[in-house]
N, C-alpha and C positions, 0 to 999 in steps of 0.2 A: 697873749695876741701872737707873740714871735712863735711859740709852738703851733698854734693854728696855721699860720702861715707854712710851716715846714710840712705839716699833715697835708694842706692843701696840694703844696707841691709834689708830695709823694703820690697823692691821689693821682693827681694830674698824670705825673711820670708813669704809674702803675697803668693808668688807662690806656695811654698811648703806647705802652709796651706789648699791651694785651692785644690793641689793635693792629700794632706791627707784626705781632704773631700770627695774628689770624689773616692780615693780608699776605705774609710770605705762606701760609698753609693754604690759603684759599685757591691758587693754581693749582696745587697738589689734589687739593680736594675736589676740584673740577675734573681732573685728568682720572682720578679713581673712579667717579661717577661715570664720566664718559666710557672708560675701559669696561666697566660693569656693564654698561648698555649695549656696548658693542658685543662685548660676548654673549649676552642674552639674546642679541639679535642674531649672531652666528649660530647660536644653538636652536634657534627657533627655524631658521632656514634649514638646518640639517635635518632637524625633526621632521619638518614640511617635505623634504626630499625623501626622508625614510618611509613616512606615511604615504606618499604617491608610489613610491616602488613596491610597497606593500600591498597595495590596493591592486597592483598590476599582475602579483603572483596568481599563478592558477596551477592546474593539474592537466597539463597539455598532454596529448599523445606524444608530442615531442620532448622527450626527457631533457635534452640539451637547453631547450629554452628556459626550463626552470632552473637548472643548474646555473645557468648564464644570469638570471635575475638575482639568484641568491649570492652568486659572486659579487655582482654590483652592490647588493645590498651589505655584504660583509665589509666592502670598502667604506660605505657610508657610516656603518657601526663603529668603525675605527675612528672615525672622525669626530664621533659623538662625545666623547671625552676630550675636550678642549685642553685641560691642563693637566697633564700627565708627565712624570719624569721619563728618560730615555730607557731606564731599566724596565719600567712597567711598559712602556709601549714595544719594546723588544720582546716581552713576554706575551703581551696580547697579539701581537703578529704570530708568535708560535703557535698560539692557542685558538687564533680567531677561528670561530664555527657560528654560522648565523643559524644552524638548525634549531636551537632552542628559542631564540627571537621568533622565527617563522612558524614553530609548532604553537606557541602561545598566540600567535596572531590568527592563525588558521582556526584555533579552539576557541577563541573569545572575540576575535574581531575589535581588540581593544590595544591601540598602539601604545598607551601609557602601560598598561600591564605588560605588553612584550618587551618594551623598554626596561621595565623593571626585573623583569626575569633576565634580561641579557646583562644588567649591571651586576645582578646576583651571580651568575654564572662566570661572568668576567673575574669578580673579586675571588670566588672560589678556585678559579683556574689560577689565577696568580699565586694564591696561597700554597697550591699543590705544587706548582712549578718551583716556586722558591725555596720549598722544602725539598724538591730534587736536587736543587742546585745545592744546597746545604750539605746533603748527605752524599753528593758527588764531589764537592771540592773542600768540605769542612770548613769553610769561610763562614764565620759568624755574622758576617753583614748580610748574608742572605737568611740567616734564621731572624735577626732583628726586623729585616722587610716583611718577612712573614708575619711576624707579631703585630707589626703595624697594620698590615692587611686585615688581619682578624680583628682588629679594633675598628676597621672600616666595615667589616661586616655586622659587627655588633652594633654599630650606628645605624646602619641601615635598617636592621631589625627595630631598634628603639624609635624610628620615625614613621615605620609602617602603621597603619591601622589596621590592616587584615593581615595579622601576621601566620595565620594558619598553625600547624604544628611544625613548620620549619625551624621557628625559633629555638624550641626546646630540643629539638631531634637533631639538629645540624652537628652538634659535639659528637653524638653517637656515631653518625656517618663520617665524619673526620677521622676519628678514632678506629673506625672499621677499616679504612685504607690505611691508615699509618703502618701497620707491620709490612705492607710491600717494601718499605724501604729498607728493613732488616732483611727481608728474603732477598730483596737485589743486591745486597752484600754477600750473603751466602752464594749466590749463583756467581757473582765476581769471584770469590774465592775459588770456587771449582773450575772456572776457566783459568785462572791463574796455576792453579794446580795440574793442569793438562787433561782435564777430564772432557770428554765428548757429551753430546745431549741427543737422547732420542726425540722422535716426532713429539709423542706426549709430554716429554718435558718442556720442548720448545713451545708446544700449545699452551701449556700451563704457565709458563712465564709471561707469554704474550697476554693471555686472558687476565693474569694477575695484575700486569702492568696497565691494562687499559680498565680495570675495574673501578676506577675513579668516576667513570661515566654513569655506571649504574648504581654505584653505592652513595655518590655525593652529587652530581649534577641532575640525574634524574629526579631526586628528592625535590627539587625546587619545582619541577613540572608536576610532580604528585601534590605538591600542595597548592599549585596555582590552576591546573587544568581540570575542567569538569570531565573530559573524555579521556584521561590518563588512566592505564592500566599497567601492570607490571611486564607485559608484552612489549611495551614501548621500551622499558628500561632495556631489556634484552637485545632489542635492535640498536639502541643507542650504544651498548656494550660493544657489540659487533662493528659498529661503524667506527668507534674510538679504536679499536685494535686495528682496523685497516689503516687509519691515519696514524697511529704510533708504529706501524709495519713501515709507512712512507717516511715518517721521521728517521727512523734507524737507517732507511736506505739513504737519506740524505746526509745524516750526521754520523756514517760509518767511520769516517777518518778521525773524527774528534773521539769518538767512543773507543777505537782501538788505542788511541794516544793517551787516554784517561783510562784505559783498562775497565771501561763501564761496558755491561752486559749489551749486546746488541744481537737480536734474532738472527739477522744474515750470518754473522760470524759465527755464532753458535752452530749455525745449519751446516757449516763447512768442518767443523771441527774434527770430525770422525776420520776425515781423508786429510786434513793439513793441520798439524799441530800450531796451537796458539803462538808458540816460540817463534814459529816461522812466520805467522801471519803479522806478527809484531815487526818483522824485518821489510813487509811489502809495502810500496807505495798503494796510493788508493786506486790507481788506475788496474795495477794488476790484481788487487784485490776483488775489484768489481768484476774484473773478467772470469776469476776463478768462482764467484758467485754465479755469473751467468752460464759458465759451462754446467754448472751442477745443476741449474734448472732444467736442463735438457734430459736428465736422467727422469726416468719414470716415478721414481719415488721421492723426489725432491720435496723436502720438508715445505719449503716456501711454496710451491706451487698447491701442496695440499691444503696449507693453512687457508691460502686464499680462497680456494675451491671450498673449502669446509664452511668458511665464514659465509661466503656468499650463499651456498645452498641452505645453511641453518636460516639466514634472514627470509628467504623465499618461503620457508615452511611457516612462519611466524604471522599470527594473524593479528592485526592491530586496528583501532578505530578508524573510520574512513577520512574524519579530519586530519589525521595524522599520518595517513600512508604513505605521504611524500617521502618521509624517513627510508623506507625502503628503496626509493628511487636514489637517494643520497648513496646508500650502500653501495647499490650498483655502480654508481658513479666512482666512488673511492676504489673500489676494486678494478675498474678499468683502468683508472688513472694510476695506480700502482703497477698493474701489469705493463703498462706502458713505459713506465719511467724505467722498471728494471730492463726490461728488454731494448731501450733504446741507446 
């Protein structure tokens, strides 16, 4: 009897203890549920805005209207991922380009499909940029982050019902681009050794650097879009080359400080040795480059003109022809940035 009383007391004590724990956790559980609901509500609101802006997109005679709509869409797409680290957000801002989302929407009229393509392109761009950072800094933190991103890419593939050929071909695409990082180190060594570069060498480096667009990102469209053909890859490649030129212009000081190849710096090495350029401030360096643009054979002007002319000659499906308008916008924006 005495033993039974002890067991009863223990049972009563344990039951009270469980109830106390539950009561203590209950507010936290409610907070978690409310937070999840709030996040879902925010995500739905953003998707609704993206859907509304997407439906307003068109091919107007006024090219700037489409560009402005795409800029607005780009800002909304940046908000779409509500929970990302500062590192990833910085990378996304560097690589934000709504072209792939818009191409998918124009060709399929399916917002969910377009958002899926956007998510995959964003992950692949993070992966490439993190490897860029790793080879530039030799900081293994970036390598570890790149591997985490790769795990996220694999999870997306695992959750998709219509995977297409992308799941088993993406490894090949990534490996096709990976030799660029070694090539970049070769170019870096040549710069440090005091070499100058011909126009063909500069163009080769520029197109190699931007080949992630045709080798990796275009493969996502290839797997998803009914109207896709390889001419689309070519235009995307030239567009990326123009965007990379803009990055080189904006990042020139950082590139010189880190001795990383920069197309604008490479374009003036024939006249100004790199050892001298290292001593210049960014203002003087930009002025030297601007003065070189006045020359008839300026490599930078030739590069922009060649990319623009090449895009005009390429025929692509009518659903995706807006990509050629984007090329023209990038070329004009780059010319304005350099001359201002």
